[in-house]
C-alpha positions in Angstrom: 95.0 100.6 89.3 96.0 104.3 89.1 99.6 105.4 89.8 99.9 106.2 93.5 103.2 108.0 92.9 106.3 107.4 94.9 106.4 105.7 98.2 107.2 107.9 101.2 110.8 106.6 101.2 111.2 107.2 97.5 109.9 110.8 98.0 112.2 111.3 100.9 115.2 110.2 98.8 114.2 112.3 95.8 113.8 115.4 98.1 117.3 114.8 99.5 118.7 114.4 96.0 117.1 117.5 94.6 118.1 119.7 97.6 121.7 118.4 97.5 121.8 119.1 93.8 120.8 122.7 94.5 117.5 122.1 92.8 115.2 123.7 95.4 112.8 126.6 95.7 111.1 128.2 98.7 107.9 130.1 98.8 107.8 133.7 100.0 105.5 132.8 102.9 107.9 130.0 104.0 110.8 132.5 103.9 108.9 135.1 105.9 107.6 132.6 108.5 110.9 130.6 108.5 112.9 133.8 109.3 110.6 134.4 112.2 111.1 130.8 113.5 114.9 131.1 113.2 115.0 134.5 114.9 113.0 133.0 117.8 115.8 130.4 118.3 118.5 133.0 118.2 119.7 132.0 114.7 120.5 134.6 112.0 117.9 133.7 109.4 118.8 132.9 105.8 117.1 130.9 103.1 119.8 128.3 103.2 119.3 127.7 107.0 115.7 126.9 106.3 116.6 124.5 103.5 119.4 123.0 105.6 117.0 122.4 108.5 114.7 120.6 106.2 117.5 118.5 104.6 118.8 117.5 108.1 115.3 116.3 109.1 114.9 114.3 105.9 118.3 112.7 106.4 117.5 111.7 110.0 114.3 109.9 108.8 112.0 112.4 110.6 108.5 111.1 109.8 106.8 112.5 106.7 103.2 112.1 105.7 101.7 112.4 102.2 98.9 115.0 101.8 96.8 116.1 98.8 97.4 119.6 97.8 94.7 122.1 96.6 90.9 122.1 96.9 89.7 119.5 96.6 92.7 117.7 98.2 94.9 116.2 95.5 93.8 118.5 92.7 97.1 120.3 92.9 99.2 117.2 93.3 100.8 115.6 96.3 102.8 117.2 99.1 104.8 115.9 102.1 104.4 117.2 105.6 106.5 117.0 108.7 104.5 117.9 111.9 106.0 119.3 115.1 109.5 119.1 113.6 111.1 121.0 116.4 109.1 119.7 119.3 107.4 123.1 119.5 104.9 123.0 116.7 107.0 123.5 113.6 105.0 122.5 110.5 106.9 121.9 107.2 105.2 121.2 103.9 107.3 120.1 100.8 106.5 119.3 97.2 108.4 117.8 94.3 107.7 119.8 91.3 107.8 117.9 88.0 110.5 115.7 89.4 112.9 118.6 88.8 112.8 120.7 92.0 112.0 120.4 95.7 109.8 123.1 97.0 109.5 124.2 100.6 105.9 125.4 100.6 105.4 126.0 104.4 107.8 126.4 107.3 106.0 127.8 110.4 104.8 127.3 113.9 101.3 127.8 115.2 100.6 131.5 115.6 99.4 130.7 119.1 102.8 129.2 120.2 104.9 131.5 122.3 107.9 130.6 124.5 
């Protein structure tokens, strides 16, 4: 049987460990979209605030789901998604890169959502 990778709980714990060890990265699109999300809530946007938001969700056991990355799905590895993380459509996609860093790949709301 092929290796299915870590369980969701193992992935959650590893993401927390990596972020707390300051072993995290964030894509340019996640920064751009994340700053927009934070500004809409009245927050002054910083990369760390995006990362801290993700870390807090992981620590509170917010549901995560495994997804295949790339086309076809899975060709670029496995990612972890949190849907509707703020109750208003926030979508977060994470990836563990070579078990050495946690990547925030996406952090955005639907472009159709407006308060």
